[in-house]
N, C-alpha and C positions, 0 to 999 in steps of 0.2 A: 504494500500500500504506500501511497504518498502521504506523508505525515509531517505536520509542523510540530515543533516542540519549543515552548517558551519557558525558560528557567532551567539552566543546565549547571546548577551549583552542586553541592555535595551529594544530593539525592538524584537530581534530574540528570546530571551528567552520566552516571553509570546506567541509568535506565535508558537514556537515549542511545548509549553505546550498544546496549544489548538489543535494542530494536534494529539498529544498523546491522549487527551480526546476524539477526534473523532474516535479513534481506529486505527490510523496509527502506524506502527512500526518505531521508529526513532533511528538513530545512529548519535550522535552529536559530533561536535568538536568546540573548541574555544581556543584562546591563553591562557585562564585561565580555568582550570578544575573546579575551585570553582564556576564559573559562571553557570555551568551546574548541580550543586548539586541537585537542586529541580527536574530537568528533569530525572536525574539518579534514584532518589527516585521514580519517577512516572513510571519508566520502560524503559527509553531510555538506549541505549548502548553507551559507550564512545569510541571515536576513537582518536588515538594519532596524526593523521595527517589529512588534508583535503582529501587526497587520500583514506585513510582508511574509512572515512565517506561516500565516494562515491562508494566504492567497493560493488558490488552485489545489488545495490539499483535500484528501478524503476526510481528514480530521486534524484538529490542532490540539495537542496535549499541553497541559499547564502543570508546572511543578514550582509553586511559589510559596513564600514564607507565611502569609497571613491573609485572612479574608479581604481586607481592603486592597491588597495587591491583586487578588484575583478579580475583584469587582472592577478595578481600574483597567486591568489588561483586557477584560472582556468588553466592558462598556465604554471605556474612556476614548479620548481622541487617539486615533491610530490603533484602536483595539481590534481584537480578533473577530468579534461578531460582525462588524461592518465588512470585514474582508472575507467572511465565510459565505459561500453560496448556498442557496436553498438545496437541501439534500445532504449537505455536509454536517459535520459534528464538532463540538467542542467537548473535550474530556479533561476534567480537572482531577489531577492526582494529588492535589494539596490536601492537607487537613483543614477543613473548612467548617463553616456554620451550615447546618442542614437548612436553616431558614433562608440563608443567602443563596444556596445552590438551587433551591426550589424557585426563588425569584428569578435567577439567571436563566433557568430552564424555561420558565414561562415566557420571558422576554425573547429568548432564542426561538421558541416555537412560533412566535408571531412572524418570524422571517423564514420559517420552514427549516430551521437549523436544529439538529438534535443536541442534547446535552446529557452527559453522564457525570456523576461524581464517583471518583474511583480512588480514594485515599489508600495508601500503602503502609505496611508495617514490616519491620525487619531491619531497619537501620541501613547505614551506608554499606555494611558488609553484605546484607541481603540484596541491596540494589546492585552491588558489583557482581555478586554470584548469580543473579537472576532468580533468587529464591524467595522473593517478597510474598507476603500475603496481600492480595489485591481485593478490596471490598467495593463492589460496584453497585451503585444505585441508579435506576432509570429504566427506560423501555427495554424489555427483554430482547426484542429483535435487534435493537441497536447494540446491545451488549454482545449478542452472537456475531454481529457483523464485525466488531472490532476485537473479538476474543483472541485472534492470532497476535495482535499487538500486546494484549495483556499477558498472554502466555510467554511472550519474549522477556517479560520482566518479572514474572511471578511463578513460584512453584505451587502456590495455592491461590486460585482465582475463584472468587465467590460472586454470584449475582444475589444480592441480599434483599432486593425489593425495589420499590419505586424510588424516584429521585429523592435524594437526601438520606436514604437508608444506608448508603455506604459510609457517610460521615457519622451517622448515629453509631454504627458498629465500631468505627475507628475511635470515636470519643469514649465509648464504653471501654474499649480495649486499653486506651491510654490511661484512663482514670484508674483502672485496675492495676496497670503497671506502676503508676506513680505511688499508689497506696502501698503496693508491695515493696517498692524501692525505699520508701520512708521507713517501713517496718524493718527491712533488711539491714539498713545502716545501724538502727538502734539495737537490733537483736545480736548482730555480730559483735559490737562493742560490749554489750551487756554480758554475753556469754564468755568472751575472752577475759574481761576484767574480773569476772567471777571465778576464773581459774582454768577454763578449758582452752586447750590449744585451738586457735581459731580455724586452722586447716582441718583438724579433726571435727570441729563443730560444723564446718561446712559440709563435710561428708555425712555426718549424723543426720542433719536436717534434710539433706538431699535424699536420704534413704527413708525418711519418715514423713509424717503427715504435713509437716511444714514446708516440704520441698515444692519447688515450682521453677519454671523456666527462669524467672527473674532471680530467684535465689541462686540457682546453679551458676549462671553466667555472671551475675552481679557480684556474688561473694568472691568468686575467683578473680574478677577484675580488681576488686578492692584489695584482696590479700596480695596480689601481684603488684599493686600500686600502678595499675595501668588505667588511668582515668582521663585519657585525652577526651576533649569535648566533642564526642560524636553526636550528642544530643544535649544542648546546653539549657540552662535554667530559663533563659528568655523564651525559648521554644516550648519548654515544659509548662511554664505558667500560662502561655497563650493557649495551649491545648486543654489544660485542665480548666481554664476559664471558660472555654467554649463548652466543655462538658457540664459545668455548673450552670451556665446560661441556659442550656437545654433542659437541665433538671428543673430550674426555676420556671421556665416557660411552660412546661407540661405538668408542673406540680408533683414531681417525683422526689421524695426525700433522699438526700445523698449526704448524710453527715460525715461519713468517712472521706468522701471526696472533698467536702468543704474543708475538713481538717488538713488533708494533704495539700489543698490549694493554699491554705494559710501558711503552712510550713514552707512550701516552695516560694511563695512571695517573700517571706521573711528571709530565706537564704539568698534569693535574688538581690534583695535590697541591702544585704550585708556582705557584698563582695563576690558572690558566686554567679553573677548574671551570665558570664561567658564560659563558665565551667560546666562539666558534665553533671547530670543529675546525681550520679553516684558519688561525685566528689564532695557532696554535702556530708559525707561520713567524717570529713575533717572537722566539721563543726561539732559533731557528736564526740569525736575523740578529744577535742579541746576541752569540752565541758566535763568529760569523764576523767581527763588526765591520763588517758591510756590510748596507745596507738596500735591499731591492727594492720594498717597498711605495711606492705613489705615483709610480711611474715610467712609468705608462701614457701613451702618446701616440697620437693617431689618425693 
């Protein structure tokens, strides 16, 4: 297929690269042309504007930081909707507001343009390996039409329901992950300061009822002190804020989510904004007077 792709940063770049590897023809745009250098070497064409990336394509994919960015790129001057012909589609891979994507879908439909929300989970590593979970909301026939592109980036591709459902699933997932991460940092320091070798503790919980994907990989990253900002606090607070906005809008109680949001905002405002979510363990260590980072042993 002929595809546009707007936003080729940490997540968008490897997703676009995997689409090229799968044989799709890409035209890409980003605020920084340097971000697309490897894609251009792999055969992608460059577009100077989002509109140029969308012109003449079967669909234009978006991978952008926040809802205002998506709204501007879709509806703003030089945006992709004006450049997308009737019968084409816009596919938003960003973590977004379900309310906004429903509004964008309705606006696009007035022009005969399809719209899917398709947020992804799995981080930069999953994007690079093509193993992302892709959660797609929107028309089922449109989903099937572009499933080959989704298959190029994801190992688990789900059609979860009507427009907006993809982001509902993503926000629920991320809220769960952040609640787990906040609990992980506390539990690891608690157990280690109470006298258990933290590496042994990681293995015990991993084999017990407290084990989970977040515990397995998160505890290992902390104990190895490998906390590069693959997902920083600015992004985390944005995502959990969207989850809490959704909970408030539909009247669903989410006290654990609210507490995790408060913790994340507090860490962000106290110097962790550009650090990884798991790096907040450093604040727990400081308060406890006990460090678990760097204690991994094979």
